[in-house]
Each structure stands twice: as C-alpha cells, then as structure tokens.
py3Dmol code that shows the C-alpha trace and the ligand (Angstrom):
import py3Dmol

protein = """\
ATOM      1  CA  MET A   1      92.031  64.438 120.852  1.00  0.00           C
ATOM      2  CA  ILE A   2      88.745  63.941 122.704  1.00  0.00           C
ATOM      3  CA  CYS A   3      89.408  62.547 126.290  1.00  0.00           C
ATOM      4  CA  ASN A   4      88.249  58.929 127.163  1.00  0.00           C
ATOM      5  CA  ARG A   5      85.666  60.261 129.788  1.00  0.00           C
ATOM      6  CA  CYS A   6      84.258  62.866 127.351  1.00  0.00           C
ATOM      7  CA  LEU A   7      83.898  60.189 124.669  1.00  0.00           C
ATOM      8  CA  LEU A   8      81.913  58.051 126.842  1.00  0.00           C
ATOM      9  CA  TYR A   9      79.826  61.206 127.768  1.00  0.00           C
ATOM     10  CA  LEU A  10      79.295  61.744 123.940  1.00  0.00           C
ATOM     11  CA  GLU A  11      78.264  57.994 123.394  1.00  0.00           C
ATOM     12  CA  ARG A  12      75.836  58.231 126.312  1.00  0.00           C
ATOM     13  CA  GLY A  13      74.037  61.231 124.629  1.00  0.00           C
ATOM     14  CA  LEU A  14      73.491  59.349 121.296  1.00  0.00           C
ATOM     15  CA  ASP A  15      69.881  58.352 120.331  1.00  0.00           C
ATOM     16  CA  LYS A  16      69.151  54.613 119.777  1.00  0.00           C
ATOM     17  CA  LYS A  17      69.563  54.678 115.958  1.00  0.00           C
ATOM     18  CA  THR A  18      72.832  56.333 116.165  1.00  0.00           C
ATOM     19  CA  ARG A  19      74.270  54.087 118.912  1.00  0.00           C
ATOM     20  CA  THR A  20      73.041  51.118 116.638  1.00  0.00           C
ATOM     21  CA  LEU A  21      74.986  52.412 113.904  1.00  0.00           C
ATOM     22  CA  LEU A  22      78.192  52.857 116.030  1.00  0.00           C
ATOM     23  CA  TYR A  23      77.985  49.382 117.235  1.00  0.00           C
ATOM     24  CA  ALA A  24      77.951  48.416 113.531  1.00  0.00           C
ATOM     25  CA  TYR A  25      81.536  49.480 113.374  1.00  0.00           C
ATOM     26  CA  ARG A  26      82.726  47.067 115.996  1.00  0.00           C
ATOM     27  CA  ASP A  27      84.054  44.442 113.432  1.00  0.00           C
ATOM     28  CA  LYS A  28      85.301  46.887 110.914  1.00  0.00           C
ATOM     29  CA  GLU A  29      86.973  50.103 110.886  1.00  0.00           C
ATOM     30  CA  GLU A  30      86.023  51.197 107.369  1.00  0.00           C
ATOM     31  CA  PRO A  31      82.772  49.546 106.369  1.00  0.00           C
ATOM     32  CA  SER A  32      80.956  50.781 103.203  1.00  0.00           C
ATOM     33  CA  ILE A  33      77.650  52.457 103.547  1.00  0.00           C
ATOM     34  CA  ARG A  34      76.048  49.414 102.232  1.00  0.00           C
ATOM     35  CA  ALA A  35      77.964  47.286 104.853  1.00  0.00           C
ATOM     36  CA  LEU A  36      76.702  49.616 107.504  1.00  0.00           C
ATOM     37  CA  VAL A  37      73.226  49.286 106.472  1.00  0.00           C
ATOM     38  CA  ALA A  38      73.477  45.569 106.450  1.00  0.00           C
ATOM     39  CA  HIS A  39      75.227  45.504 110.111  1.00  0.00           C
ATOM     40  CA  SER A  40      72.955  47.791 111.651  1.00  0.00           C
ATOM     41  CA  GLY A  41      69.807  46.722 110.248  1.00  0.00           C
ATOM     42  CA  LEU A  42      68.790  50.569 109.837  1.00  0.00           C
ATOM     43  CA  SER A  43      67.479  51.952 106.496  1.00  0.00           C
ATOM     44  CA  GLN A  44      70.044  53.896 104.236  1.00  0.00           C
ATOM     45  CA  TYR A  45      68.181  56.921 105.181  1.00  0.00           C
ATOM     46  CA  HIS A  46      68.689  56.446 108.905  1.00  0.00           C
ATOM     47  CA  VAL A  47      72.020  55.503 108.359  1.00  0.00           C
ATOM     48  CA  ARG A  48      72.746  58.988 106.850  1.00  0.00           C
ATOM     49  CA  GLU A  49      71.153  60.698 109.733  1.00  0.00           C
ATOM     50  CA  ALA A  50      73.095  58.666 112.284  1.00  0.00           C
ATOM     51  CA  LEU A  51      76.252  59.545 110.432  1.00  0.00           C
ATOM     52  CA  MET A  52      75.623  63.186 110.648  1.00  0.00           C
ATOM     53  CA  THR A  53      74.992  62.624 114.420  1.00  0.00           C
ATOM     54  CA  LEU A  54      78.427  60.808 114.714  1.00  0.00           C
ATOM     55  CA  ARG A  55      80.066  63.420 112.722  1.00  0.00           C
ATOM     56  CA  GLY A  56      78.951  66.033 115.006  1.00  0.00           C
ATOM     57  CA  ALA A  57      80.382  64.200 117.884  1.00  0.00           C
ATOM     58  CA  GLY A  58      83.760  64.025 116.105  1.00  0.00           C
ATOM     59  CA  LEU A  59      83.660  60.180 115.873  1.00  0.00           C
ATOM     60  CA  VAL A  60      83.593  59.851 111.890  1.00  0.00           C
ATOM     61  CA  TRP A  61      85.258  62.031 109.236  1.00  0.00           C
ATOM     62  CA  GLY A  62      86.269  61.771 105.635  1.00  0.00           C
ATOM     63  CA  ASP A  63      84.622  62.883 102.475  1.00  0.00           C
ATOM     64  CA  TYR A  64      81.499  61.044 103.039  1.00  0.00           C
ATOM     65  CA  PHE A  65      81.512  60.887 106.832  1.00  0.00           C
ATOM     66  CA  TYR A  66      81.607  57.150 107.204  1.00  0.00           C
ATOM     67  CA  THR A  67      85.094  56.315 108.193  1.00  0.00           C
ATOM     68  CA  LEU A  68      85.681  56.303 111.974  1.00  0.00           C
ATOM     69  CA  SER A  69      88.003  59.057 113.058  1.00  0.00           C
ATOM     70  CA  PRO A  70      90.866  58.431 115.619  1.00  0.00           C
ATOM     71  CA  ASN A  71      88.396  59.548 118.342  1.00  0.00           C
ATOM     72  CA  GLY A  72      85.625  57.079 117.049  1.00  0.00           C
ATOM     73  CA  GLN A  73      88.211  54.160 116.939  1.00  0.00           C
ATOM     74  CA  ARG A  74      89.201  54.856 120.640  1.00  0.00           C
ATOM     75  CA  LEU A  75      85.445  54.909 121.662  1.00  0.00           C
ATOM     76  CA  ILE A  76      84.942  51.512 119.994  1.00  0.00           C
ATOM     77  CA  GLU A  77      87.967  50.196 121.887  1.00  0.00           C
ATOM     78  CA  LEU A  78      86.831  51.597 124.983  1.00  0.00           C
ATOM     79  CA  LEU A  79      83.287  50.229 124.699  1.00  0.00           C
ATOM     80  CA  SER A  80      84.846  46.784 124.417  1.00  0.00           C
ATOM     81  CA  THR A  81      86.902  47.404 127.643  1.00  0.00           C
ATOM     82  CA  ALA A  82      85.398  46.113 131.031  1.00  0.00           C
ATOM     83  CA  ASP A  83      87.293  48.582 133.261  1.00  0.00           C
ATOM     84  CA  ARG A  84      86.514  51.759 131.294  1.00  0.00           C
ATOM     85  CA  PRO A  85      86.074  55.225 133.196  1.00  0.00           C
ATOM     86  CA  GLU A  86      82.969  56.939 134.311  1.00  0.00           C
ATOM     87  CA  PRO A  87      81.721  59.104 131.513  1.00  0.00           C
ATOM     88  CA  SER A  88      82.360  62.878 132.380  1.00  0.00           C
ATOM     89  CA  GLU A  89      79.141  64.906 133.729  1.00  0.00           C
ATOM     90  CA  SER A  90      79.738  67.349 130.689  1.00  0.00           C
ATOM     91  CA  LEU A  91      82.456  67.991 128.160  1.00  0.00           C
ATOM     92  CA  CYS A  92      85.489  69.347 129.652  1.00  0.00           C
ATOM     93  CA  ASN A  93      86.730  72.577 128.001  1.00  0.00           C
ATOM     94  CA  ASP A  94      89.520  71.346 125.967  1.00  0.00           C
ATOM     95  CA  CYS A  95      87.135  68.533 124.475  1.00  0.00           C
ATOM     96  CA  LEU A  96      84.279  71.205 123.771  1.00  0.00           C
ATOM     97  CA  ARG A  97      86.927  73.345 122.006  1.00  0.00           C
ATOM     98  CA  GLU A  98      87.840  70.505 119.855  1.00  0.00           C
ATOM     99  CA  ILE A  99      84.230  69.385 119.055  1.00  0.00           C
ATOM    100  CA  ALA A 100      83.433  73.023 118.140  1.00  0.00           C
ATOM    101  CA  GLU A 101      86.433  73.422 115.803  1.00  0.00           C
ATOM    102  CA  LEU A 102      85.374  70.121 114.038  1.00  0.00           C
ATOM    103  CA  LEU A 103      81.838  71.670 113.147  1.00  0.00           C
ATOM    104  CA  PRO A 104      81.452  73.439 109.887  1.00  0.00           C
ATOM    105  CA  ASN A 105      81.131  77.124 110.048  1.00  0.00           C
ATOM    106  CA  ASP A 106      77.672  77.048 108.865  1.00  0.00           C
ATOM    107  CA  VAL A 107      76.306  75.696 112.147  1.00  0.00           C
ATOM    108  CA  TYR A 108      77.645  78.752 114.184  1.00  0.00           C
ATOM    109  CA  PRO A 109      74.642  81.033 113.145  1.00  0.00           C
ATOM    110  CA  ILE A 110      72.280  78.651 114.496  1.00  0.00           C
ATOM    111  CA  LEU A 111      74.003  78.455 117.868  1.00  0.00           C
ATOM    112  CA  ALA A 112      74.176  82.467 117.988  1.00  0.00           C
ATOM    113  CA  GLU A 113      70.490  82.756 117.053  1.00  0.00           C
ATOM    114  CA  LEU A 114      69.704  80.301 119.922  1.00  0.00           C
ATOM    115  CA  THR A 115      72.053  82.024 122.331  1.00  0.00           C
ATOM    116  CA  ARG A 116      69.987  85.310 121.697  1.00  0.00           C
ATOM    117  CA  LYS A 117      66.349  83.899 121.565  1.00  0.00           C
ATOM    118  CA  HIS A 118      66.534  80.772 123.728  1.00  0.00           C
ATOM    119  CA  TYR A 119      64.147  78.729 121.281  1.00  0.00           C
ATOM    120  CA  ARG A 120      63.165  78.949 117.790  1.00  0.00           C
ATOM    121  CA  THR A 121      61.110  76.881 115.612  1.00  0.00           C
ATOM    122  CA  THR A 122      62.163  75.428 112.231  1.00  0.00           C
ATOM    123  CA  GLN A 123      60.446  78.211 110.351  1.00  0.00           C
ATOM    124  CA  GLN A 124      61.765  80.891 112.427  1.00  0.00           C
ATOM    125  CA  LEU A 125      65.336  79.585 111.961  1.00  0.00           C
ATOM    126  CA  VAL A 126      65.011  79.057 108.304  1.00  0.00           C
ATOM    127  CA  ALA A 127      63.736  82.743 108.055  1.00  0.00           C
ATOM    128  CA  ALA A 128      66.246  84.364 110.390  1.00  0.00           C
ATOM    129  CA  LEU A 129      69.302  82.508 108.992  1.00  0.00           C
ATOM    130  CA  ASN A 130      68.311  82.174 105.289  1.00  0.00           C
ATOM    131  CA  VAL A 131      68.909  78.519 105.179  1.00  0.00           C
ATOM    132  CA  SER A 132      66.898  75.782 103.619  1.00  0.00           C
ATOM    133  CA  SER A 133      64.957  73.506 105.972  1.00  0.00           C
ATOM    134  CA  TYR A 134      66.849  70.624 104.316  1.00  0.00           C
ATOM    135  CA  LYS A 135      70.192  72.082 105.414  1.00  0.00           C
ATOM    136  CA  LEU A 136      68.891  73.077 108.895  1.00  0.00           C
ATOM    137  CA  ARG A 137      67.957  69.468 109.588  1.00  0.00           C
ATOM    138  CA  GLU A 138      71.364  68.341 108.516  1.00  0.00           C
ATOM    139  CA  TYR A 139      72.864  70.813 110.723  1.00  0.00           C
ATOM    140  CA  ALA A 140      70.650  69.863 113.524  1.00  0.00           C
ATOM    141  CA  PHE A 141      71.960  66.281 113.551  1.00  0.00           C
ATOM    142  CA  LEU A 142      75.540  67.547 113.591  1.00  0.00           C
ATOM    143  CA  LEU A 143      74.567  69.849 116.675  1.00  0.00           C
ATOM    144  CA  ARG A 144      72.853  67.120 118.274  1.00  0.00           C
ATOM    145  CA  GLY A 145      75.803  64.784 117.909  1.00  0.00           C
ATOM    146  CA  ALA A 146      77.782  67.497 119.339  1.00  0.00           C
ATOM    147  CA  GLY A 147      75.316  67.580 122.430  1.00  0.00           C
ATOM    148  CA  LEU A 148      74.753  71.193 121.820  1.00  0.00           C
ATOM    149  CA  ILE A 149      71.059  71.474 120.925  1.00  0.00           C
ATOM    150  CA  ARG A 150      67.834  69.552 121.652  1.00  0.00           C
ATOM    151  CA  VAL A 151      65.142  69.496 119.154  1.00  0.00           C
ATOM    152  CA  ASP A 152      61.613  68.489 120.413  1.00  0.00           C
ATOM    153  CA  ARG A 153      58.723  66.680 118.721  1.00  0.00           C
ATOM    154  CA  ASN A 154      57.269  70.037 117.642  1.00  0.00           C
ATOM    155  CA  ARG A 155      60.631  70.989 115.932  1.00  0.00           C
ATOM    156  CA  ILE A 156      61.319  73.450 118.463  1.00  0.00           C
ATOM    157  CA  TYR A 157      65.196  74.037 118.853  1.00  0.00           C
ATOM    158  CA  ARG A 158      66.910  74.837 122.023  1.00  0.00           C
ATOM    159  CA  LEU A 159      70.503  74.888 123.386  1.00  0.00           C
ATOM    160  CA  THR A 160      71.607  72.290 125.953  1.00  0.00           C
ATOM    161  CA  GLY A 161      73.601  73.389 129.021  1.00  0.00           C
ATOM    162  CA  THR A 162      76.830  72.743 127.108  1.00  0.00           C
ATOM    163  CA  GLY A 163      75.515  74.430 124.096  1.00  0.00           C
ATOM    164  CA  ARG A 164      74.489  77.653 125.893  1.00  0.00           C
ATOM    165  CA  TYR A 165      77.940  77.684 127.648  1.00  0.00           C
ATOM    166  CA  LEU A 166      79.665  77.533 124.171  1.00  0.00           C
ATOM    167  CA  GLY A 167      77.228  80.022 122.679  1.00  0.00           C
ATOM    168  CA  LEU A 168      78.265  82.523 125.433  1.00  0.00           C
ATOM    169  CA  MET A 169      81.875  81.493 125.028  1.00  0.00           C
ATOM    170  CA  LEU A 170      81.637  82.424 121.416  1.00  0.00           C
ATOM    171  CA  GLN A 171      80.051  85.785 121.957  1.00  0.00           C
ATOM    172  CA  GLN A 172      83.026  86.634 124.269  1.00  0.00           C
ATOM    173  CA  GLN A 173      85.738  85.102 122.176  1.00  0.00           C
ATOM    174  CA  PRO A 174      84.959  83.598 118.757  1.00  0.00           C
ATOM    175  CA  VAL A 175      86.768  80.379 118.131  1.00  0.00           C
ATOM    176  CA  ALA A 176      89.131  80.620 115.139  1.00  0.00           C
ATOM    177  CA  VAL A 177      87.338  77.895 112.986  1.00  0.00           C
ATOM    178  CA  PRO A 178      89.391  76.397 110.050  1.00  0.00           C
ATOM    179  CA  ALA A 179      87.703  77.168 106.723  1.00  0.00           C
TER     180      ALA A 179
END
"""
ligand_1 = """\
1
ZN
Zn 87.390 65.861 127.878
"""
view = py3Dmol.view(width=600, height=400)
view.addModel(protein, "pdb")
view.setStyle({"model": 0}, {"cartoon": {"style": "trace"}})
view.addModel(ligand_1, "xyz")
view.setStyle({"model": 1}, {"stick": {}})
view.zoomTo()
view.show()
C-alpha cells in the first residue's frame, strides 16, 4: 500500500495529460476506455500514454491497465478531501520498494543502463538493450509515472534522484520481482 503522502507526491509529478485522465476517474471507478476518452477530452492515443504513466505510478492495474488500483482509488478520495496531508518530499523507502515491485521486469535493464551511463539517447538504449523503440517508449511512460526517469525534448533519458537511488539500491541488493 502506497502511503497517503507518497500518493500525493506521485500525483504532483504527473504531466498535465495524465492528471487530466486521472481526474476523469472521479465519477466512476471502472470506466471503459471510451468513457475515459469522452470524460478527459484526450485522444485515444493520449489516453493510452497517460494510462501507462498511471500504471507506472501504481494507480491503475488489470489486464488493460484502466481499472483504478486500491492505491488509485485512495488517491481519488484524497484529492476530494480538503484536509489532506502535504505530499512527501520524495518516495519513502517502503513506497519506493512497492512501486519498484509493481513494474514489469523488462524495465530493470533500462534503470541499470542509466545507473551506469548517466544519460542515454533513444538510439543508444535501443542498441544497448536490444529492445524496439516502440517498447522503449512504453517503458519510458511506466518509469516516468513511477518518478524514476526524465526524458527531455531531445529524447535524452536520465534518472531522477529517486531513480538513481533505486538504481544504486538494486546494484547492491536486487529486488525479488514477481515474474
Ligand atoms: Zn510512502
């Protein structure tokens, strides 16, 4: 369970489109993709990108990643509460571990590569990790939602402070990630 302060921290890190999508859940816990498109005013393409980001933050889950997880439901409730706590400054260790365990195994090589090399272009990551640029883009949304990487306009990938911390932690003691 992600703690309330870390949920609010994750929400603050979301980009505008993803936040718009999250707010489209306010009235309904399990809308269809079509309903999300209608409620958010985003294109289906942007809805899918935003859902990947929310999945990275552990807020949605399920086969097609558009059902709010218990964490996501609690965040929606928190956002409609007037006296909610201040967001945390960064993810606490327990929440960071939970977020890391929710990520698919495929994203770990990206974290490891960025821990070693500090920054990489799309082409460098595609070449080093033998992954398609389509998949890399998908993983980047997950990792951004988790607050672990930044990707700038020139498609340069870097770890955030939290990502660097997790990367170093994993080098020392790999997380037992469920398959
Ligand atoms: Zn926490």
